[in-house]
N, C-alpha and C positions, 0 to 999 in steps of 0.2 A: 124132397117132399115138402108140402106146405103143412106146417104143424102149428096148431093153436095151443098155447100154454097158459093155464090159469094159475094164480098164486106164484107168479114168476119172480116177484120181488122178495120172496122169502129166502131162508137159509139154503134150502135144497134147490129152489127155483133159480136162484142166481147162478149156481154152479151148472145146473142143467142147461140154461140158455147158452152158456159158453160151449158146452159139449155139443149141443145140437147145431149151433151156428158154425162151430169148427168142422162139423161133419158135412157142411154144405146145405143144410136144410133152411128153408125160408120160414120165418117165425112171425106169428101174430100173438102179441102178449095181451092177456086179460089181467087187469089189476084194479083194485079199488081206488087207486090214487093216480091221477093224471100225471103227476110229477115223478113217477117211478124212474129211478136211474137204471138205464138199460146198458148191457155190455155193448162194446163197439160192434157195429154191424147189425144190431137189432133195432128196428125203427118202428114198425107198426104197433100201435097200442090202442086198446079199447078199455074204457072204464066200465067195471062191472062189480056190483056188490052182490055176492051169491045169495044172500038171504032175501033180497028185495024182489027178485024176479029173474027171468031168463037173460042171458047175455045178448048184446047187440047181434043182429043177424049177420052183419058184415064180418064179424069176427070169426064166423064158422063156415060161411058159404063156400070158401075155397079150400077148406081144410081137408087134407088127406087123413090126418090123425089129430086127435085132441088129447092133450095130457092135462089132467085135472089135479092140481095140488092145493087149491085154495082151502083154507080152514082156520078157524080160531085156534091159537096155540093151546095145547093140552097142559103145558108146564106152567100152571098157575093154580092157586088154591081153588078147589072145586066147591065154590059156593053154589047155591041154587041158581043164581043169575049166570055165573060162569058156565055151569053145566048146560044151561039152556042155550047159551051162545055157541058152545062147542058142538052140541047136537044139531042146532039149526044150520050152522055154517057148513057142516058136512052133509047132513041128510037132506035138508031143504035145498042147499046149494047144488048138490048133485042132481036132485030131482029137477030143478030149474034148468040145469045144463042139458039133461036128456030131453026135456020138454022142447028146448030150442032146437036140438038135433032132429027131433021128430018132425018139425015143421019145415025142414030143408028138403028141396026137391032132389038134391044130390048130397047124400049123407057121407060123412067121413067113413073110411074103411075100418078105423079102430078108435077106441076110447081106452086110454091107459089112465087109470084112476088110483090115486094114493089111497092106502088104507094103513093099518097099523097092526103090529103083533099083539096089541091090546085086545085083538079079537079073541085070543086064547085065554085071557085071564091069567091068574097066577096058578101054575100047575106043578110046582115042585121040580122033581127030576124027570118028569115025563117028557120023552122026546116028541117034539111037535113039528110036523110038516103040514103041507097044505091040505092033507086029507083029515087032519084032526078036527074034532068038533069045537064049536065056540065055547068059551067059558061063560060065567055069569057075573053080573055086576054092571056098573056104569059103562066102562070102556068097551067090554064085549058087546053090550047091547047097541052102543053107538056104531061100532064097526060092522055089526051084522046089518043094521038098517042102512048104513052108508053103502056097503057093497051091494045090497039089494037094489038100491036106486041105480047104481052104476050098471048092474047087470040087466036092468030093464031095457037097456039099449040093445041087447042081443035080439029082442023081438023086432027091432028095426033093421036087422041085418048087419049090425055093427059088431065087430070083434071086440071083446072087452077083457082087459087084464087088470087085476087089482093087486097093486104092489103093497104087501103088508110090511111096512117099514119098521125096522128095529131101531136101536140106539145109533143114530147117525153121528159119526165122529168127524168134526172139522174144527178148525181153529177160529173161525169167524162167526160162530153161531151154534145153535144146538146146545147140548148138555155139556160137552167136553170143557169149554172154558170155565164154567162154574165148578166142574169137578176138580180142575187143576188148582184153583186158588188155595184151598186148604193145604195142599202139598207144598206149594211155593212158600207158605208161611210155617212149614214144618209141623203142621197139625193134621195131616192127611191120615186116612185109615179106612178100614172096611165099614160098611153100613150094616147095622143089625148083626146077624150071625155071620154074614159074609158068604154063606153057602148058597144064596140065591143065584140063579143063572142069569147072565146078561148076554143077550143076543145083539151084537153090535155090527156096524158096517162102516167102512171108510167112505167118506162123502163122495170121493171120485168113483168108487165102485157103484154106489147108489145111483149117481147120475148116469153112469154107463148102462146100468140095468134098465133105467127108464128108456134110454135110447134104444137098447136092445129090444125091449117090449114094443116100442113104436115101429121098429124096422122088421122084426121077425114075427112069424105067426104064433105068438104066445097068447094064450087065453086062460081065463080063470084066475085063481089065487096064485100069487107068487111071493114067497117070503123074501123080503128085501133085507137079508142078514148075511154076514160072512159065514163060511162053512164051519168055523171052529168057535162056537160060543165059549164063554169062560164064566167061572163063578166070580162073584164080587170080590172075594179075597184075592183071587188071581189077577183080576182087573186092577185092583189096588196095588198089588206088587209090581205090575208092569208099568203103571203110571209113575210110581215112586222111582223105579229104575230109569225110566226115560227122563225124568226131571232130576235125577241124582239127589233125591230127598228122602227122608225117613217116612215110614208108614206105620207108626206104632200106636196110633190112637184108634178108637172104635166109637162110632156114633150109635148110641142105643136106639133100637127100633121105636121105643116109646117117645124119645126126644123128637124123632122125625115125625111121628104121628101127631104130636102136640104142635109142632111147628107148621106142618104142611096139611094137616087134616087128611082127608081121603086121598089127596094127591100123593101121599107117601107111598101108596101102592106102586107108583112108577119106579121107586127106588128099592122097595123091599120085596116086590113081587118077583116070582121066579118063572122065566120063560126060556126053555131050552129048545130053541128053534133052529131048524136046518133048512137050507135053500134047495130042497129036493127038485122043485119045478124048474128053477133057473138052471141048475146044472144039467138036468135031463134035456133041457132045450138047447144046451150047448154054450151057455154063458160061462166065461172064465173070469174068476176074481183075480185082480192084480194084488190084492192085499188080504190074503186068507188068514194070516196070523196076526194076533193083536200086537205083540211086541214090535215087529217091523212096521206095522201100520202106524203106531204111535210115533215111532222114530221118524217116519216119513212126514207126518203131520207137523212135528216139532222142529224139523230142519229149518 
């Protein structure tokens, strides 16, 4: 298939390009930077800033599937300016993408759009699948608006899948390298009470899930999380075990809130998510358990 991928130079996008090219797909990359370093075999590139307007027509006119990953990183202090960048890059960017698709005489069969489990907000021990209602607050509001823009492509006859990404674990980006540093210095430990649920996914499984959604007739919301979420205290124990380091310290919730502001919600919020839609569609996780997933990543 011909697949157009936005946000391909990011942590998830780089791995996804390798997975898609390895499966024999022809790729057209959308990036904000002309100098993006692409994997071997990936050549076509169009420059696109999602906030400024629709992508170039030539980036979409041959696409069978569009995978949309582009967006401002959420892992930063949520100042008013940062919040506006996060919202615009996702909501306005997706609107501009669908606007460009609507102008095509031959539209792609599918749009696979990134979203996030931030859609649910912090919900304690409540088990969350794709049928669960959205939460309240900044991230849920952004995710609801983001998915709304993506699903507007359904009116054009385009199949739409929204992958609600959990904590993606990889060694060359995302949250894991920052999580590991305190453990390496012997000061690792649980965050806050440690009872909050963490819905995680190995980067390889996440990239394969995006490929699966591009190739199979998957539509609607899909939780991009492993089937066995863990509490933060258990996550901490598994990281310490993988690194052979102690985990005796605890970071108080107040300290995180003072340091990170509202962004502390990403670390202290509890989201007990399960991948009901992915498994019902026949997707198989290679890394369903946290301990072996961490061991695989650290090899």
